[in-house]
N, C-alpha and C positions, 0 to 999 in steps of 0.2 A: 605314329610317324614322327621322326625327328624334325626339329625346326631347321629349315634350309635358308641360308642367307647368301646374298651376293655381295662380293667385295670387288673393288677396283682401286686404282691409284687415285684416290680422291673420293668424292661422294657418288656412289653408284646410282643414286636417285636423280642426279643432276644431268640434264641433257648436254651440258657443256663439258662433262667428263669424257675423255677419250672419244671425241666425235659423236657422243651420245649413244655409243654401242651398248654399254651396260644399262643405261636408262631404258632404251627401247626393248632390250632383252628382258629386263626386269618387268616392264609393263605387261608383256605377253606371258612371261613365265608365271607371274602372279595370277593372271586371269585364267591360266590353264592348270593351276594347282601345283606347279613344280617348285616354285620358290615362295617363301613367306615374306621376306623383307630385304631391303637393301641396306648395307652398312654405309655409314658416313665417316670416311677416313679423311681427316682434315690435313691438307698440305698447303694451305694458303694463308694461315694466320701469321701474326708477327713473330711468335715464338719459333715456328717452323722456318720462316725466312731468315731469322737471326742465326739459327743453328746451321742452316744451309750455307750462309755466308762464312761462318766460323769454320765449317768443314772444308769449304773450298779453299780458304786461306791455309788451313793445315796441310792440304794437298800440295799447294804451291811451295810451302816451307820445306817439304821433304822431296822436292823436285818432281812432283807429279803434275799432270795436267788437271786443271779444275774441271768440274762437271761430273755428272753421274750420281749426285747425292741421293736421288730416289732409290738407287740400288744398294745403298749402304745399310749396314745393320742399324745404325743410330736413327736414320730416317724412318725405316720400317717400324722400329720399336716405338718411336714417337707417334706415328700414325695409328698403329694398332692398339696402343696402350689404353685409350678410353673404352674400347669395346672388348678387349681380350678376355676379361674376367666373366663376361656374359655369354661366352661362346661354348662353354662346356656342354657336351652332349649334343652339339649342333653339327650340321653339315655346312661347310663353307665352300662356295664356288668362287674362286679368285680369278678375275680377268687380268691379272698381272703375273709375271713370271716368278716373283718372289713373295714370301710371306714372312712376317716377324717370327723370330726364333721362339718367343714365348708361346705363340700359337702352335708352332710345330711341336713343341715339347709337350703340349697338352694332348695326351693320347686319346682323350674322350672326344676330341674334335675330328670329324671325318673331313679331309681336305681334298678338293678337286681344283683343277686349273682349267680355264677356258681361254685360249690364247690364239692370236692371229699368227704369231711366229715365235720362235725361241729366241733367247738372248744371243745365242751363237749366230743366228740368222740376222739379228739386228746389227751385230758387230760386223759381220762379213758381207752380207748381202746389201744392207743399207749403209755400210761403211761408217758405223757409229764410233769406230776407234778415234775418229777425229774430234769427238766431243767429250771424251772422258779419258782418264789416265789408265795405263796398263794395269796398275795395281788393283783398282776397283773392278776393272773388267774381269781379271783372273779370279778375284774373290767372289764376284757375283756369279760367274759361271759355275764355280764349285758349289756354292749354296743352292743355285738353281737345280743342278743335277741331284743333289741330296734331297731337296724338297720334292722333286718329282718322284723320286724312287720311294719316298716314304708316304706318298699320297695314295688316295684310293683310285685316282685316275687323272689323266690329262686329256682334255678335249681340244682338238685342233680345229681351226677354221678351214683347213684344207689338208689334202694328202701331202702337199708340198711341205707344210709345217710338220706333219706327222713323220715325214721322212727324216727330218732333223732329229726328232725325238728317238727314232730308231737308230740312226747311223751315228750321230754325235754323242747322244746321251745314253745310248745302249739300254733304253727302257724296254722291258718285256712287252710283247704284243698285247697282253691282257690289260695293260695299263693305258694303252693308247686308243683313243676314239676320235672320230671325225664327224663334225656337224657344221655345215656351212652356216654363217651368220645370216641374219635377216636384214632387210632394208631399214634404214634409220627414218622410219615414217610412223607417226602416231596411228595406232590401230583404229581409233574412232574416226579420225580425220580421213583415213584411207577408206573406211567403210562408207562414209558419207560421199566421198568423191566417187567411189565405184558405183554406188547405187543412184547417183544423181541423174544419170541419163544413159542411153545405150551407147556404150563406148567400143563396140566391136570395130576392128579396123575396117575402114572404108577404102574403096579404090582410090589410088593416088595417081592415076594416069595423067591427069591434067593439072597437077600441082607441083610447085617447086619442092625439091627434096629438102627437108628440114632436119638439121643436126642439132644436138645439144651436148654441151660439156658442163659438168658440175665439179667444182673443186677449187681449192685455194692455192695449192702448191703447183703453180702452172708449169714450172720447169720439170719437176719429177713426173708430173702427170701428162706431159707431152702436149700441152696446149700450143706451144710454139710450132710444133710440127703439124698439128691439126690446122692451125691458121694458114700455114704455108701451103698445106694440101688444098684447102678451100680456094686459095688464090690461084693455084695451078688449075684446079677444076674449072674455075671461071674462065681462065684463058683458053681452055679446051672446049668451052661451050656449055658446061653444066651450070644451070642457074640455082646453085645450092645456097642455102642460108645456114648460119650457125648462131645458136643462142648460147651465150656464155654466162653461167651462173656461178658466183663465188669469187670471180676476179674482175677487176676494173681495167679499162684500157690503159690507164696511166701507170699500171704496174708492169706493163709489157715494154720491151724495147720499142723505140720510136717507130721503126719500120713496120710494126705489127699492129699499130693502134687504129689504122684507118682502112682496113681491108673491107672491100665491098661485101655486103650481105651479112656482116657480123653485127649481132645485137648484144651490147654489153649491159648486163643487168646487175652486176655486183652481188653483194651478199643478199640472200633472201632467207629469212628466219623460218625454219621448218616447224617451229612451235607457234609463234605468234602470227605468222603469215602462211600457215600450212596450206590453205586452199589455193593461194596464189602459186606456191611452189609446185604443188601437184598439177595444176593446170598448165604452168609454164613448161614443165618437163613432158607431161603426157601429150601436149600439143605438138610435139615433134615426132619424127619418124624413127630416127636412129640416135641412140646414146653413144657417146664416144669417150673412151678413157684409154689413152695411148701411153701408159706409164712406162718409164724406163725401169723403175723398181716398184713393185707393189706386192705386199703380202697377200692381198686378196682384192680389195676394192669394193667398199660398201656402195659406192656410186653405181657399180655394176648391178648390185642387188636391187637398187632403187629402179634402175632402168627395167629390169626384169619384172618387178612388181607392178610397174606402170605400163607393161605391155609393149615396150619398145624393142626393136631390133638393136643389136649392139656391134660396135667395132671396138675390139680390145686387143691386148697384147698377150704374149706368152710369158710375161714376167711373173715369177713367183707362183702364187696361188690364183692369179687372175683368171686363167682359163676355166678353172673349176667354178668360179663365181658367175660364169656365163652359161646360158642354155645352148647346148650344141645345135639345136634346130633353128636358132634365131640369131646366131652370132657369127661374125667373121673375126678370126684371130690372126693377127700379124705378128712377126717377130718384134720384140722390144726394140731391136736395132733398126727397124724398118725406116727407110728414108722418107722424106717428105713426098717424093715422087711416087714411091710405092703406095703410100697411104692415099695419095690423090687418086691413083688408079683404082683402088678399092672403092672409093666414093663414086668415081665416074661409072664403074661397072654396075654398082647398085642403082645409080641414077638411070642408067640405060635399061636395066632389066627389072622393070617394075613388077612383073609377075613374080619373080624370085623374092623381091623385097616384100611384096604383099603376103607371100607364103610365110616368110620369116616373122612378120608381125602377127599373123594369125596364130602361129605356133607360140609366140611370146605371150599373146593374150590368153590362149588356152592354158598355159602353164604358169601364169603370172603369180599364183599363190606360192610357188616354190621359192619366190624371192622374199617371202614374209617370215617374220619371227615365229609365227604359228607353225610353219613347216619345220623350222629349226628345232623348236621345242619338241615337236613330235619325233624328230630324229633322235634327240637326246633321250626321250622316254624309252626308246627301243633298247637301250643298254643301262638305263638308270636303275640302280639296285633297290630304290625305295618306291613304295606306292605313291602315286600322285593323288592329290585330293580329287577324287572322282566326282565330288559334288559340284566342282567348279566347271562350268561349260567352256568348251573351246570357242574362240572368237568366231563370229558368223560373218562370212563375206558372200557377195553375190556369186552366183554360178553362171 
């Protein structure tokens, strides 16, 4: 069996890299025998920062916008240089759209990508044109397309991302795969939480409806509209509460800081304070992510893994990250009033909400990385280490 390694834009072992997605994927993939180790690509040292500054200056001198250094040939070459010579005859799964040219040129390396969206989607859907020059964007798109076409396969986090691979990059179907990502939750912490007590959804007939939001980018993730919807629901008689994790009240516009029923918790570290995070989220009834733009939404996978019903939007790959039997999907453009009505309707129809939560609990493991790795194994061309057992969770 070839050695399989995981790469990302930075240290794939570090939970601070890309919202922890590579780290949590790596943890479970190693335990299930799919991946052997994670690569440490350094993009934080003084040398890297100095070269970034010089590169940005050179962009300005030729009339280009600064930004986008991580997509440049020089940045990728610098990051991959310490490990490139050790990768011969290995399989590399890269959680970034681009790879160093020296790695691509080594034909003994089997290359895969595992991405939440393509660079074309980052530019057009997320409007990243505003943070980098046209020159680097055009160059990166060309190198991305060539890199995909010469790879063994590209795994997308959603069919939404896979559509860009087909339509914009013209990749043949045999190179395109889809495997939803898992929740950014430590497998051991999750198992302890799950087995600690009977967590089957109980009747909520005589309790206030409890919502939860997790995220830092409040504007893109729709926290302002959710707060407004809670305010409207209160005016119409619903005694709903909202727990906000990741944002502080002082980050919001003044008129949104003192809404009744809102509990502001700020950042909660999922590594050092994992038990608290799990209890805070699972202690609610509905997880809410009302993003205007979202490639998928790892928060949605966390809500699923913790057995919550979900209110999400139809933005990007978000609907695919929700369970159909336990979710309400609204348009990304939904007004505050429309969102409030969804909350009010669920508050009034407790039987429906209970059924949604029961469904979420029954299918909660679909939100875990163990499910994602199992999906990858279905098309993975190499035998996994069968001696490594799959993670055990409660049934």
